[in-house]
C-alpha positions in Angstrom: -0.8 -5.2 7.8 2.7 -3.5 8.1 1.3 -0.9 10.6 -0.2 -3.7 12.7 3.1 -5.7 12.7 5.0 -2.5 13.6 2.7 -2.1 16.6 3.4 -5.7 17.7 7.1 -5.1 17.4 6.9 -1.9 19.4 4.9 -3.8 22.0 7.5 -6.6 22.1 10.3 -4.1 22.6 8.5 -2.1 25.2 7.1 -5.0 27.3 9.4 -7.9 26.3 8.2 -11.3 25.1 6.6 -12.2 21.8 3.0 -10.8 21.7 0.7 -12.3 19.0 -0.8 -10.2 16.3 -4.4 -9.6 17.4 -7.6 -7.9 16.2 -6.7 -4.9 18.4 -3.5 -4.3 16.4 -5.3 -4.6 13.1 -8.1 -2.3 14.2 -5.7 0.3 15.4 -3.8 0.1 12.1 -6.9 0.4 10.1 -8.0 3.5 12.0 -4.7 5.2 11.1 -5.0 4.5 7.4 -6.3 7.0 4.9 -7.8 5.3 1.9 -6.1 6.3 -1.3 -6.7 5.1 -4.8 -3.6 7.1 -5.9 -1.5 5.1 -3.5 -2.7 1.8 -5.0 -2.2 3.1 -8.6 1.3 4.2 -7.8 2.1 0.7 -6.4 0.4 -1.0 -9.4 2.7 1.1 -11.7 5.6 -0.9 -10.3 3.9 -4.1 -11.2 3.3 -2.8 -14.7 6.9 -1.5 -15.1 8.8 -4.5 -13.6 6.5 -7.5 -13.4 4.3 -7.5 -16.4 5.1 -11.1 -17.5 2.8 -12.5 -20.1 0.7 -9.3 -20.3 -1.0 -9.9 -17.0 -1.0 -6.2 -16.2 -1.7 -4.9 -19.7 -5.2 -3.6 -18.8 -3.7 -1.7 -15.8 -0.9 -0.3 -18.0 -3.5 1.0 -20.5 -5.5 2.6 -17.6 -2.4 4.2 -16.1 -1.5 5.6 -19.5 -4.7 7.6 -19.9 -4.2 11.3 -19.7 -6.4 11.9 -16.6 -4.9 9.1 -14.5 -1.3 10.1 -15.4 -2.1 13.7 -14.5 -3.6 12.6 -11.2 -0.7 10.4 -10.3 1.9 13.1 -11.1 0.0 15.5 -8.7 -0.4 12.7 -6.0 3.4 12.2 -6.0 3.8 15.6 -4.5 1.0 15.5 -1.9 
């Protein structure tokens, strides 16, 4: 979504006016994305570390603590 909104902002600056967010912007943004489980897991770690109120993220915390996932995430930070 952020990439699509960036495209709309660039279009507004370039052409003036207030263009709406359209399917074209979303499709273009999706084409530029590279799916990454590691990216999602890294973001979920922030929820575990800072927003785990009432144990809502306990299952994710347990998964992130497993040896194979922790090793993968350390490696992904440097890719």
